[in-house]
N, C-alpha and C positions, 0 to 999 in steps of 0.2 A: 616126810623126808627128814632125816637127821642131818642138820646143817651145823657145821662147826666153823667159827670165825676165829682166826688166830691174830694175836698181837694188837688187839685194840687196847693199848696200854693207857689211854686216857679215858676209856670206857665211854666213848661218845656215840658209838653206832646206834644204840638204843634211842638216842635223842633225835636222830635224823628222820624226816618224814618217810623216806624210802624204806625204812626198817619195817614199816607196817606191811609191806609186801610179803614178809616172811611169817605173818601171823598164823598161818595154817601149818607151819612146820615146827618141828622141835629144834630150837636154836640154842647152841652152846657157844658162849663167847669166852675166850681165854684172854685175860688182860696181861698176864706176865709172860715174858718171852722165855722159851725153853728150847734148847737145841739137842738135848740128849734123846737119842732115838728110842730108848726104852720108855722114857716118860712120854714122848710124843705118841708112840704106838698105843700106850695105855689111854691117853687122852682122846685119841682119834679112833679107837677100836670100833665104835658104833657109827662112825661118820660115813654118810653117803655122799654128801656134798661138802667140799672144803673150800672156804673162801679165805684167800690171803690178801689182807689189806695193806700190809707192809712187806718190804723185801727183806725181812729179818730171818724168818724161818726157812732154812734150806730144806727143800723137799727132794730127797734123794731116793734112788732105787731101793736101798735097803729098808727104808721106811715104807715106801709104796708096796713092797712085797708083803708087809705085815698088815695091810689095810684091805682085806678082801671085800668089804662092803662099799668101798669108795668107788664112785662112778662119775662124779662131777668135780671139776677143779676150776675155780675162777681165781685169777691172780692179776696183780697190777700190770698194766701195759706200758707204763711210763719208761722205766729203765731197769737195767740190772738183771741179776741172776734169777729172780723169781720166774721170769718168762721161760727160761730154759728147762725148769724142773729137772736139773741135773742131766739134761739131754737124754732123759730116760724114754726116748721115743719108742723103744721096743716094748715098754710096759704100757704105753699110753694108748695103744690100739683100742681097747674097750672103753676108754674114758671119753667123756664129753668135756672138752676144754672150752671155757667161755671167758 
């Protein structure tokens, strides 16, 4: 599975013991924050599972529309906007949200 992790700006995820659980997957980690939809769509075009570890990147319907391979989204449950995914519930039917 192609897994993309956004906004690991301190590049610390690879050092966590739990990162080993992703060993059998192709993992791409982006350290720099980007909000431009065109840039995000290009970065995420092969993504099947998206992991949001910060609440910086806004995942909106126009971006989701451009990610046909995306089927899993995991995001912080603490607070803020990342949980709503732009309230794009009409698009999230085929998605597995964890």
